[in-house]
Backbone as a chain_set.jsonl record, in Angstrom:
{"seq": "MESAPFPRSKWNLTQNAFDLLLAQLDTDRHEAGNKYEALRRKLMKFFEWRGCSFSDDLADETINRVARNLETGEQIHHFAAYCVGTARHVFLESLRTRQREEPLQATQQSLPTSAEEPDLRHGCLERCLRELSQEDFKLIVEYYQEDKQARINARRNLAARLDIPLNALRIRTYRIRVRLEGCVDQCMRRLPGGR", "coords": {"N": [[-33.409, 26.834, 37.372], [-35.939, 29.23, 37.827], [-36.763, 30.742, 40.881], [-39.696, 30.7, 43.008], [-41.781, 33.631, 43.362], [-42.413, 34.148, 45.975], [-42.672, 32.793, 49.303], [-43.701, 29.532, 49.118], [-46.378, 27.602, 50.463], [-46.394, 24.453, 52.219], [-48.613, 23.045, 51.686], [-50.605, 21.225, 49.408], [-52.834, 21.496, 46.67], [-55.845, 19.816, 46.981], [-58.162, 17.369, 45.654], [-60.644, 17.529, 46.908], [-60.565, 20.14, 48.016], [-60.434, 21.629, 45.665], [-62.886, 20.932, 44.513], [-64.621, 22.099, 46.392], [-64.003, 24.763, 45.97], [-64.881, 25.095, 43.305], [-67.614, 24.603, 43.734], [-68.239, 26.842, 45.192], [-68.132, 28.744, 43.262], [-70.126, 28.094, 41.333], [-73.127, 26.129, 41.049], [-73.478, 24.482, 38.881], [-71.26, 22.37, 37.327], [-69.86, 22.719, 34.873], [-70.29, 25.439, 34.324], [-69.093, 26.453, 36.599], [-66.445, 25.811, 36.059], [-65.954, 27.563, 33.908], [-66.24, 29.992, 35.262], [-64.172, 29.732, 37.05], [-61.914, 29.914, 35.357], [-62.298, 32.553, 34.48], [-61.996, 33.902, 36.919], [-59.318, 33.277, 37.473], [-58.03, 34.588, 35.326], [-58.722, 37.213, 35.973], [-57.355, 37.512, 38.414], [-54.728, 37.189, 37.491], [-54.49, 39.507, 35.941], [-54.729, 41.366, 38.005], [-52.257, 41.001, 39.316], [-50.483, 41.51, 37.18], [-50.993, 44.22, 36.638], [-49.778, 45.327, 38.783], [-47.183, 45.033, 38.231], [-45.997, 42.515, 38.456], [-43.961, 39.822, 37.535], [-44.517, 37.153, 37.615], [-47.247, 36.536, 37.234], [-49.053, 34.421, 36.658], [-48.232, 32.349, 38.381], [-48.613, 33.605, 40.86], [-51.365, 34.046, 40.797], [-52.264, 31.394, 40.802], [-51.308, 30.604, 43.325], [-52.864, 32.245, 44.961], [-55.457, 31.248, 44.429], [-55.105, 28.63, 45.351], [-54.736, 29.112, 48.093], [-57.214, 30.168, 48.818], [-58.811, 27.94, 48.268], [-57.724, 26.126, 50.109], [-58.497, 27.346, 52.517], [-61.255, 27.112, 52.297], [-61.447, 24.335, 52.452], [-60.674, 23.911, 55.067], [-62.877, 24.691, 56.349], [-63.629, 27.338, 56.512], [-65.993, 29.927, 56.303], [-67.044, 31.657, 53.529], [-68.414, 34.581, 52.56], [-68.533, 36.747, 50.761], [-67.343, 36.075, 48.016], [-65.794, 37.001, 45.729], [-64.62, 39.378, 46.715], [-63.19, 38.293, 48.823], [-61.317, 36.73, 47.45], [-59.844, 38.746, 46.136], [-58.825, 40.082, 48.363], [-57.191, 38.038, 49.393], [-55.417, 37.866, 47.273], [-54.161, 40.337, 47.537], [-52.705, 39.915, 49.9], [-50.952, 37.885, 49.024], [-49.607, 39.313, 47.054], [-48.311, 41.299, 48.634], [-46.644, 39.639, 50.154], [-45.012, 38.701, 48.089], [-43.708, 41.066, 47.43], [-42.277, 41.565, 49.81], [-40.594, 39.337, 49.794], [-39.139, 39.824, 47.452], [-37.865, 42.221, 48.205], [-36.231, 41.295, 50.242], [-34.569, 39.599, 48.811], [-33.283, 41.185, 46.877], [-31.078, 42.761, 48.03], [-29.447, 40.584, 48.655], [-29.0, 39.435, 46.132], [-27.596, 41.539, 44.943], [-25.288, 41.516, 46.51], [-24.326, 38.967, 45.907], [-23.783, 39.323, 43.205], [-21.624, 41.006, 43.321], [-19.659, 39.422, 44.331], [-16.949, 37.273, 43.396], [-17.72, 34.766, 41.05], [-17.939, 31.369, 40.034], [-17.287, 30.718, 36.711], [-18.023, 28.39, 35.641], [-20.27, 27.437, 36.977], [-23.013, 28.067, 35.964], [-22.907, 26.443, 33.664], [-22.509, 23.926, 34.815], [-24.864, 23.649, 36.285], [-26.704, 23.715, 34.207], [-25.932, 21.385, 32.907], [-26.638, 19.521, 34.876], [-29.404, 19.912, 34.885], [-30.04, 19.029, 32.295], [-29.334, 16.331, 32.569], [-31.179, 15.523, 34.523], [-33.576, 15.995, 33.172], [-33.38, 14.002, 31.227], [-33.821, 11.812, 32.822], [-36.5, 11.827, 33.291], [-39.7, 10.353, 32.541], [-40.722, 9.646, 29.177], [-43.216, 10.729, 28.622], [-43.565, 12.638, 30.739], [-41.382, 14.309, 30.2], [-42.015, 15.337, 27.638], [-44.398, 16.663, 28.299], [-43.581, 18.656, 30.19], [-41.785, 20.183, 28.711], [-43.41, 21.117, 26.624], [-45.265, 22.55, 28.12], [-43.85, 24.785, 29.084], [-43.07, 26.102, 26.782], [-44.007, 28.356, 25.196], [-44.58, 31.983, 25.298], [-46.067, 34.527, 27.309], [-49.267, 35.538, 26.129], [-49.446, 33.611, 24.127], [-48.483, 31.415, 25.487], [-50.52, 30.933, 27.347], [-52.654, 30.224, 25.646], [-51.492, 27.96, 24.434], [-51.261, 26.265, 26.626], [-53.943, 25.866, 27.283], [-54.749, 24.484, 24.996], [-53.123, 22.218, 25.243], [-54.134, 21.073, 27.621], [-56.714, 20.507, 26.725], [-56.132, 18.664, 24.703], [-55.077, 16.596, 26.248], [-57.306, 15.99, 27.596], [-57.987, 16.925, 30.174], [-58.76, 19.034, 33.018], [-57.622, 22.464, 33.075], [-56.474, 23.255, 35.517], [-55.719, 20.795, 36.59], [-53.712, 20.147, 34.806], [-51.874, 22.154, 35.471], [-51.237, 21.386, 38.092], [-50.104, 18.866, 37.632], [-47.812, 19.544, 36.066], [-46.528, 21.185, 37.881], [-45.778, 19.358, 39.864], [-43.94, 17.815, 38.43], [-42.011, 19.772, 37.929], [-41.162, 20.333, 40.56], [-39.948, 17.871, 41.196], [-37.881, 17.94, 39.31], [-36.423, 20.221, 40.168], [-35.538, 19.315, 42.664], [-33.935, 17.167, 41.841], [-31.958, 18.502, 40.326], [-30.791, 20.07, 42.343], [-29.757, 18.016, 44.008], [-27.915, 16.868, 42.237], [-26.137, 19.024, 41.866], [-25.095, 19.186, 44.449], [-23.656, 16.85, 44.571], [-21.51, 17.319, 42.969], [-17.982, 18.176, 42.762], [-17.043, 20.271, 45.433], [-19.661, 20.806, 46.049], [-22.8, 22.595, 46.152]], "CA": [[-34.825, 27.153, 37.401], [-36.236, 30.456, 38.544], [-37.489, 30.432, 42.105], [-41.014, 31.31, 43.151], [-41.68, 35.011, 43.814], [-42.915, 34.226, 47.338], [-42.517, 31.488, 49.935], [-44.874, 28.674, 48.926], [-46.704, 26.77, 51.607], [-46.194, 23.025, 51.977], [-49.924, 22.484, 51.364], [-50.893, 21.016, 47.995], [-54.251, 21.508, 46.333], [-56.468, 18.491, 46.953], [-59.371, 17.308, 44.835], [-61.741, 18.015, 47.743], [-60.475, 21.604, 48.1], [-60.775, 22.147, 44.338], [-64.34, 20.768, 44.372], [-65.258, 23.124, 47.225], [-63.803, 26.028, 45.277], [-65.798, 25.119, 42.168], [-68.974, 24.719, 44.271], [-68.401, 28.237, 45.622], [-68.283, 29.559, 42.053], [-71.415, 27.824, 40.699], [-73.603, 24.761, 41.31], [-73.252, 23.73, 37.645], [-69.811, 22.115, 37.242], [-69.322, 23.328, 33.656], [-70.292, 26.891, 34.525], [-68.085, 26.718, 37.626], [-65.157, 25.78, 35.361], [-65.829, 28.831, 33.175], [-66.038, 31.065, 36.245], [-62.815, 29.535, 37.584], [-60.981, 30.491, 34.382], [-62.471, 34.008, 34.53], [-61.376, 34.338, 38.176], [-57.859, 33.175, 37.322], [-57.612, 35.689, 34.438], [-58.862, 38.458, 36.741], [-56.255, 37.555, 39.371], [-53.497, 37.427, 36.743], [-54.485, 40.952, 35.624], [-54.455, 42.045, 39.278], [-50.805, 40.964, 39.547], [-49.806, 42.172, 36.064], [-51.129, 45.662, 36.819], [-48.863, 45.707, 39.851], [-45.818, 44.831, 37.742], [-45.459, 41.2, 38.831], [-43.575, 39.036, 36.367], [-44.994, 35.78, 37.808], [-48.674, 36.705, 37.502], [-49.767, 33.14, 36.652], [-47.9, 31.642, 39.626], [-49.247, 34.303, 41.975], [-52.808, 33.763, 40.705], [-52.451, 30.009, 41.262], [-51.103, 30.57, 44.776], [-54.049, 32.863, 45.551], [-56.561, 30.289, 44.321], [-54.805, 27.518, 46.258], [-54.974, 29.54, 49.478], [-58.665, 30.267, 49.009], [-59.304, 26.556, 48.311], [-57.295, 25.554, 51.386], [-59.343, 27.909, 53.565], [-62.57, 26.47, 52.159], [-61.332, 22.956, 52.925], [-60.583, 23.91, 56.531], [-64.191, 25.011, 56.889], [-63.887, 28.769, 56.588], [-67.19, 30.376, 55.578], [-66.742, 32.825, 52.706], [-69.699, 35.147, 52.172], [-68.329, 37.608, 49.594], [-66.254, 35.296, 47.424], [-64.903, 37.809, 44.879], [-63.857, 40.274, 47.599], [-62.265, 37.443, 49.582], [-60.227, 36.368, 46.535], [-59.015, 39.937, 45.935], [-58.098, 40.282, 49.618], [-56.131, 37.033, 49.446], [-54.431, 38.274, 46.261], [-53.371, 41.438, 48.117], [-51.739, 39.31, 50.83], [-49.939, 37.194, 48.218], [-48.809, 40.367, 46.43], [-47.436, 41.889, 49.652], [-45.605, 38.635, 50.445], [-44.056, 38.684, 46.982], [-42.885, 42.273, 47.567], [-41.333, 41.353, 50.917], [-39.602, 38.364, 49.337], [-38.28, 40.515, 46.485], [-37.038, 43.185, 48.929], [-35.191, 40.54, 50.966], [-33.647, 38.961, 47.869], [-32.527, 42.152, 46.087], [-29.742, 43.001, 48.589], [-28.692, 39.34, 48.551], [-28.57, 39.301, 44.744], [-26.566, 42.55, 44.7], [-24.085, 41.018, 47.159], [-23.838, 37.829, 45.136], [-23.233, 39.801, 41.943], [-20.336, 41.646, 43.552], [-18.679, 38.399, 44.678], [-16.497, 36.503, 42.243], [-18.422, 33.492, 40.921], [-17.345, 30.425, 39.107], [-17.874, 30.797, 35.37], [-18.507, 27.059, 35.287], [-21.493, 27.061, 37.691], [-24.196, 27.951, 35.102], [-22.746, 25.278, 32.799], [-22.718, 22.733, 35.633], [-26.298, 23.585, 36.595], [-27.362, 23.35, 32.955], [-25.643, 19.963, 32.707], [-27.479, 18.776, 35.821], [-30.782, 19.984, 34.399], [-30.164, 18.124, 31.151], [-29.314, 14.958, 33.084], [-32.447, 15.277, 35.208], [-34.617, 15.909, 32.143], [-33.258, 12.675, 30.6], [-34.331, 10.813, 33.761], [-37.964, 11.845, 33.277], [-40.348, 9.488, 31.558], [-40.926, 10.345, 27.912], [-44.466, 11.482, 28.755], [-43.326, 13.803, 31.592], [-40.463, 15.187, 29.484], [-42.775, 16.016, 26.586], [-45.366, 17.541, 28.95], [-42.941, 19.821, 30.815], [-41.218, 21.008, 27.646], [-44.513, 21.779, 25.923], [-45.92, 23.469, 29.055], [-43.07, 26.013, 29.238], [-42.522, 26.456, 25.496], [-44.391, 29.658, 24.649], [-44.437, 33.13, 26.175], [-47.219, 35.418, 27.51], [-50.592, 35.072, 25.697], [-49.266, 32.359, 23.378], [-48.327, 30.358, 26.486], [-51.851, 30.658, 27.893], [-53.39, 29.479, 24.621], [-50.856, 26.648, 24.26], [-51.605, 25.451, 27.79], [-55.35, 25.471, 27.12], [-54.772, 23.446, 23.959], [-52.501, 21.025, 25.81], [-55.115, 20.483, 28.546], [-57.803, 19.944, 25.911], [-55.605, 17.478, 24.027], [-54.939, 15.543, 27.258], [-58.661, 15.803, 28.131], [-57.968, 17.175, 31.619], [-58.957, 20.457, 33.314], [-56.403, 23.266, 33.073], [-55.845, 23.22, 36.835], [-55.069, 19.485, 36.726], [-52.466, 20.268, 34.041], [-50.948, 22.961, 36.287], [-50.79, 20.568, 39.216], [-49.212, 17.827, 37.099], [-46.521, 20.121, 35.687], [-45.877, 21.668, 39.106], [-45.141, 18.202, 40.506], [-42.754, 17.468, 37.629], [-41.017, 20.819, 38.171], [-40.605, 20.131, 41.904], [-39.021, 16.74, 41.078], [-36.704, 18.405, 38.569], [-35.643, 21.109, 41.032], [-34.86, 18.461, 43.646], [-32.907, 16.402, 41.128], [-30.861, 19.423, 39.989], [-30.11, 20.401, 43.603], [-28.954, 16.846, 44.4], [-26.816, 16.76, 41.276], [-25.171, 20.082, 42.173], [-24.422, 18.852, 45.718], [-22.723, 15.734, 44.34], [-20.342, 17.787, 42.222], [-16.882, 18.644, 43.635], [-17.348, 21.569, 46.021], [-21.116, 20.915, 45.913], [-23.426, 23.778, 46.743]], "C": [[-35.034, 28.399, 38.252], [-37.082, 30.123, 39.76], [-38.813, 31.174, 42.145], [-40.861, 32.715, 43.709], [-42.167, 35.207, 45.237], [-42.691, 32.861, 47.969], [-43.787, 30.667, 49.784], [-45.108, 27.857, 50.19], [-46.49, 25.309, 51.233], [-47.497, 22.344, 51.559], [-50.076, 22.35, 49.856], [-52.39, 20.956, 47.792], [-54.774, 20.085, 46.248], [-57.707, 18.538, 46.071], [-60.571, 17.853, 45.611], [-61.746, 19.543, 47.809], [-60.862, 22.233, 46.763], [-62.285, 22.049, 44.095], [-65.098, 21.81, 45.183], [-65.147, 24.502, 46.573], [-64.774, 26.155, 44.104], [-67.243, 25.29, 42.634], [-69.26, 26.144, 44.727], [-68.679, 29.136, 44.411], [-69.639, 29.362, 41.383], [-71.821, 26.385, 41.006], [-73.452, 23.879, 40.078], [-71.743, 23.602, 37.412], [-69.18, 22.784, 36.012], [-69.229, 24.844, 33.799], [-69.253, 27.288, 35.581], [-66.688, 26.725, 37.002], [-64.914, 27.065, 34.579], [-65.546, 29.989, 34.131], [-64.653, 30.96, 36.893], [-61.789, 30.179, 36.65], [-61.076, 32.012, 34.381], [-61.818, 34.584, 35.786], [-59.858, 34.335, 38.044], [-57.334, 34.3, 36.432], [-57.664, 37.027, 35.184], [-57.707, 38.601, 37.736], [-54.918, 37.8, 38.663], [-53.374, 38.908, 36.378], [-54.155, 41.773, 36.87], [-52.937, 42.122, 39.512], [-50.028, 41.655, 38.428], [-49.85, 43.682, 36.231], [-50.201, 46.177, 37.909], [-47.412, 45.402, 39.494], [-45.189, 43.505, 38.117], [-45.146, 40.395, 37.575], [-44.052, 37.585, 36.464], [-46.506, 35.782, 38.034], [-49.432, 35.379, 37.514], [-49.487, 32.34, 37.919], [-48.593, 32.276, 40.833], [-50.758, 34.08, 41.977], [-53.094, 32.351, 41.203], [-52.298, 29.901, 42.777], [-52.311, 31.166, 45.498], [-55.215, 31.88, 45.563], [-56.334, 29.114, 45.265], [-55.085, 27.896, 47.71], [-56.469, 29.653, 49.778], [-59.247, 28.855, 49.137], [-58.941, 25.887, 49.634], [-58.177, 26.05, 52.524], [-60.753, 27.335, 53.508], [-62.529, 25.055, 52.731], [-61.242, 22.884, 54.444], [-61.881, 24.36, 57.184], [-64.506, 26.486, 57.0], [-65.11, 29.12, 55.734], [-66.848, 31.663, 54.835], [-68.06, 33.357, 52.157], [-69.606, 36.022, 50.918], [-67.105, 37.073, 48.856], [-65.279, 36.15, 46.61], [-64.024, 38.729, 45.732], [-62.823, 39.485, 48.403], [-61.057, 37.069, 48.712], [-59.285, 37.544, 46.31], [-58.206, 40.23, 47.2], [-56.95, 39.296, 49.769], [-55.028, 37.381, 48.45], [-53.558, 39.415, 46.787], [-52.313, 40.895, 49.083], [-50.609, 38.631, 50.069], [-49.014, 38.219, 47.561], [-47.827, 40.981, 47.438], [-46.319, 40.924, 50.053], [-44.558, 38.611, 49.342], [-43.154, 39.911, 47.027], [-41.839, 42.103, 48.663], [-40.229, 40.392, 50.504], [-38.615, 39.028, 48.386], [-37.348, 41.492, 47.194], [-35.924, 42.488, 49.707], [-34.142, 40.004, 50.006], [-32.795, 39.964, 47.107], [-31.169, 42.475, 46.7], [-28.852, 41.76, 48.48], [-28.164, 39.163, 47.132], [-27.479, 40.303, 44.421], [-25.239, 42.107, 45.304], [-23.484, 39.882, 46.355], [-23.221, 38.275, 43.817], [-21.872, 40.435, 42.138], [-19.253, 40.639, 43.934], [-18.203, 37.679, 43.421], [-17.22, 35.156, 42.219], [-17.715, 32.623, 39.911], [-18.056, 30.539, 37.766], [-18.472, 29.452, 34.972], [-19.867, 26.745, 35.897], [-22.732, 27.018, 36.802], [-24.116, 26.738, 34.172], [-22.987, 23.986, 33.566], [-24.198, 22.557, 35.938], [-27.078, 23.166, 35.348], [-27.143, 21.861, 32.66], [-26.487, 19.088, 33.623], [-28.928, 18.771, 35.354], [-30.988, 19.03, 33.223], [-30.197, 16.663, 31.605], [-30.652, 14.602, 33.73], [-33.603, 15.186, 34.213], [-34.592, 14.548, 31.457], [-33.809, 11.58, 31.498], [-35.857, 10.782, 33.815], [-38.49, 10.806, 32.297], [-40.573, 10.308, 30.296], [-42.17, 11.23, 27.983], [-44.263, 12.755, 29.581], [-42.402, 14.813, 30.902], [-41.217, 16.008, 28.446], [-43.742, 17.042, 27.192], [-44.7, 18.806, 29.487], [-42.341, 20.748, 29.765], [-42.328, 21.788, 26.944], [-45.175, 22.826, 26.82], [-45.191, 24.809, 29.14], [-42.545, 26.568, 27.911], [-42.795, 27.892, 25.061], [-44.193, 30.768, 25.682], [-45.728, 33.961, 26.169], [-48.526, 34.815, 27.008], [-50.496, 33.77, 24.915], [-49.133, 31.185, 24.338], [-49.681, 29.96, 27.06], [-52.66, 29.817, 26.91], [-52.82, 28.08, 24.433], [-51.212, 25.722, 25.42], [-53.062, 25.002, 27.746], [-55.463, 24.331, 26.103], [-54.198, 22.133, 24.471], [-53.466, 20.316, 26.756], [-56.251, 19.832, 27.774], [-57.351, 18.661, 25.219], [-55.465, 16.293, 24.987], [-56.28, 15.197, 27.905], [-58.683, 15.882, 29.653], [-58.235, 18.661, 31.839], [-57.606, 21.183, 33.369], [-55.704, 23.23, 34.43], [-55.156, 21.881, 37.09], [-53.748, 19.484, 35.96], [-51.438, 21.053, 34.845], [-50.381, 22.141, 37.438], [-49.791, 19.518, 38.736], [-47.844, 18.393, 36.757], [-45.784, 20.682, 36.903], [-45.139, 20.522, 39.801], [-43.889, 17.763, 39.75], [-41.654, 18.484, 37.901], [-40.36, 20.668, 39.543], [-39.601, 18.977, 41.885], [-37.737, 17.164, 40.366], [-35.81, 19.288, 39.439], [-34.873, 20.305, 42.074], [-33.72, 17.677, 43.027], [-31.704, 17.283, 40.811], [-30.082, 19.787, 41.25], [-29.232, 19.248, 44.076], [-27.734, 16.699, 43.516], [-25.737, 17.789, 41.597], [-24.417, 19.784, 43.462], [-23.397, 17.737, 45.537], [-21.469, 16.155, 43.593], [-19.241, 18.198, 43.191], [-17.16, 20.059, 44.118], [-18.826, 21.879, 45.958], [-21.726, 22.039, 46.698], [-24.609, 23.389, 47.568]], "O": [[-34.374, 28.585, 39.275], [-38.009, 29.317, 39.679], [-39.024, 32.144, 41.417], [-39.916, 32.98, 44.452], [-42.322, 36.349, 45.669], [-42.537, 31.87, 47.256], [-44.843, 31.068, 50.273], [-44.169, 27.475, 50.889], [-46.413, 24.974, 50.051], [-47.483, 21.191, 51.126], [-49.716, 23.261, 49.11], [-53.125, 20.435, 48.63], [-54.218, 19.25, 45.534], [-58.234, 19.611, 45.777], [-61.415, 18.551, 45.049], [-62.797, 20.17, 47.675], [-61.543, 23.258, 46.735], [-62.891, 22.966, 43.541], [-66.103, 22.347, 44.719], [-66.082, 25.301, 46.622], [-65.412, 27.192, 43.928], [-68.013, 26.027, 42.019], [-70.4, 26.602, 44.656], [-69.367, 30.151, 44.519], [-70.246, 30.325, 40.915], [-70.965, 25.522, 41.2], [-73.312, 22.662, 40.203], [-71.037, 24.606, 37.313], [-68.091, 23.35, 36.103], [-68.22, 25.454, 33.443], [-68.613, 28.333, 35.467], [-65.846, 27.544, 37.369], [-63.804, 27.598, 34.583], [-64.719, 30.855, 33.847], [-64.041, 31.971, 37.239], [-60.901, 30.903, 37.1], [-60.055, 32.694, 34.29], [-61.166, 35.627, 35.73], [-59.192, 35.284, 38.458], [-56.306, 34.903, 36.742], [-56.771, 37.863, 35.045], [-57.145, 39.686, 37.884], [-54.071, 38.534, 39.174], [-52.298, 39.495, 36.489], [-53.402, 42.745, 36.806], [-52.408, 43.177, 39.862], [-49.023, 42.314, 38.691], [-48.85, 44.359, 35.99], [-49.88, 47.365, 37.935], [-46.522, 45.498, 40.338], [-43.964, 43.379, 38.098], [-45.969, 40.302, 36.665], [-43.99, 36.858, 35.472], [-46.995, 35.099, 38.934], [-50.366, 35.22, 38.301], [-50.394, 31.721, 38.474], [-49.094, 31.576, 41.713], [-51.363, 33.941, 43.04], [-54.055, 32.133, 41.941], [-53.062, 29.194, 43.435], [-52.734, 30.648, 46.531], [-55.878, 31.703, 46.585], [-57.274, 28.651, 45.912], [-55.614, 27.086, 48.471], [-56.925, 29.278, 50.858], [-60.078, 28.601, 50.009], [-59.754, 25.166, 50.213], [-58.565, 25.273, 53.396], [-61.376, 27.099, 54.543], [-63.461, 24.627, 53.412], [-61.684, 21.905, 55.046], [-61.985, 24.41, 58.41], [-65.554, 26.852, 57.532], [-65.241, 28.668, 54.596], [-66.414, 32.642, 55.442], [-68.742, 32.679, 51.388], [-70.527, 36.025, 50.102], [-65.986, 37.55, 49.044], [-64.066, 36.033, 46.785], [-62.822, 38.84, 45.492], [-61.713, 39.963, 48.633], [-59.918, 37.089, 49.179], [-58.066, 37.369, 46.292], [-57.031, 40.587, 47.115], [-55.864, 39.665, 50.217], [-53.845, 37.214, 48.744], [-52.358, 39.458, 46.516], [-51.17, 41.354, 49.085], [-49.44, 38.781, 50.424], [-47.798, 38.029, 47.512], [-46.649, 41.16, 47.128], [-45.181, 41.342, 50.266], [-43.361, 38.513, 49.616], [-41.97, 39.822, 46.702], [-40.671, 42.446, 48.481], [-39.061, 40.607, 50.826], [-37.405, 38.827, 48.494], [-36.174, 41.593, 46.838], [-34.816, 43.011, 49.824], [-32.959, 39.957, 50.341], [-31.676, 39.63, 46.718], [-30.173, 42.471, 45.976], [-27.649, 41.873, 48.243], [-27.008, 38.782, 46.945], [-26.532, 39.975, 43.707], [-24.185, 42.294, 44.697], [-22.272, 39.835, 46.146], [-22.248, 37.679, 43.354], [-21.043, 40.412, 41.228], [-18.065, 40.954, 43.871], [-18.977, 37.497, 42.481], [-17.322, 34.484, 43.246], [-16.986, 33.106, 39.045], [-19.282, 30.464, 37.697], [-19.319, 29.378, 34.081], [-20.567, 25.868, 35.391], [-23.464, 26.03, 36.856], [-25.125, 26.08, 33.918], [-23.596, 23.054, 33.041], [-24.726, 21.448, 35.858], [-28.002, 22.356, 35.429], [-28.059, 21.168, 32.218], [-26.99, 18.044, 33.207], [-29.603, 17.743, 35.42], [-31.986, 18.312, 33.163], [-30.981, 15.861, 31.097], [-31.188, 13.516, 33.511], [-34.514, 14.38, 34.398], [-35.643, 13.993, 31.138], [-34.223, 10.529, 31.008], [-36.443, 9.827, 34.323], [-37.807, 10.429, 31.344], [-40.609, 11.537, 30.351], [-42.175, 12.347, 27.464], [-44.723, 13.827, 29.19], [-42.61, 16.021, 31.005], [-41.073, 17.229, 28.384], [-43.891, 18.148, 26.671], [-45.199, 19.909, 29.264], [-42.387, 21.969, 29.916], [-42.189, 22.986, 26.7], [-45.601, 23.875, 26.335], [-45.83, 25.855, 29.255], [-41.66, 27.423, 27.917], [-41.881, 28.575, 24.598], [-43.707, 30.529, 26.787], [-46.393, 34.077, 25.14], [-48.877, 33.704, 27.404], [-51.374, 32.914, 25.029], [-49.609, 30.087, 24.05], [-49.955, 28.773, 27.238], [-53.274, 28.822, 27.292], [-53.573, 27.117, 24.289], [-51.439, 24.53, 25.217], [-53.376, 23.876, 28.131], [-56.175, 23.351, 26.322], [-54.722, 21.061, 24.171], [-53.603, 19.094, 26.7], [-56.701, 18.74, 28.121], [-58.1, 17.686, 25.158], [-55.697, 15.144, 24.611], [-56.382, 14.234, 28.665], [-59.291, 15.055, 30.332], [-57.971, 19.471, 30.95], [-56.578, 20.577, 33.674], [-54.475, 23.181, 34.491], [-54.112, 21.842, 37.741], [-52.771, 18.887, 36.412], [-50.269, 20.673, 34.902], [-49.184, 22.199, 37.72], [-48.753, 19.308, 39.364], [-46.823, 17.802, 37.109], [-44.554, 20.657, 36.949], [-44.014, 20.694, 40.27], [-42.892, 17.383, 40.363], [-40.495, 18.111, 38.083], [-39.151, 20.852, 39.68], [-38.528, 19.079, 42.479], [-36.64, 16.788, 40.777], [-34.59, 19.127, 39.449], [-33.702, 20.577, 42.336], [-32.655, 17.541, 43.63], [-30.561, 16.868, 41.002], [-28.851, 19.812, 41.234], [-28.096, 19.464, 44.497], [-26.636, 16.432, 44.006], [-24.55, 17.462, 41.601], [-23.23, 20.091, 43.567], [-22.396, 17.68, 46.252], [-20.474, 15.43, 43.586], [-19.534, 18.537, 44.337], [-17.475, 20.943, 43.321], [-19.226, 23.036, 45.832], [-21.244, 22.402, 47.771], [-25.268, 24.252, 48.148]]}, "num_chains": 1, "name": "protein.A"}
C-alpha cells in the first residue's frame, strides 16, 4: 500500500467535529452538505494545481484539521481563508515529507533488494483481504477501483447506494485500509527475516 504523502495525526474525525464543520458552512444541513462537497473539490484543485498526486487525501486531511480545530473551540471568522491557510500548511508538510523520503528512496533503490519481497507483500495483502468480512472486502475493492474523475463519480454512486454521506464512506474505507495495513505489516514481520 502506498503511504500517505504527509504524517497523519492520530486524531480521527468525530461526528461532533463534522457537525461543527457543517454548521460553519450553512445552517441548512442539506445546503451545508453541498457546500462541503464544493469545498472539498476546491481543496483538491488547490493540491492538483501544485502537482500533488494525493489531492483527495490532502483535501481530506485539511478538512479534518479544520474540523478538529472547530471541535477544540477555535473561533473561525473567515472560513474560506482559514481552509486555504490550513491547506497551505498541509501542502508544505507534504513537500517536507517528500523531500525527506526522496534521498531515502534513492538509497534504497541503490541497495540490493530481495526480488521476493514484492511477491511476499502481495501474498500478505491477499491473505489480509481474505480475512475481511465480505461487506468490507467488496467496499474497499469498489472504493479504489476507478481512477481520477471516474473514481470520484464511482465513490459518489457508492455512497448514494449505501445511503450514507460521502465523508462517512471515506471514514469507513479509511478504517478498513488502516486495518489492512496493520495486517500486512504483521504478516511481513512473521515471515522469515521479517521486516
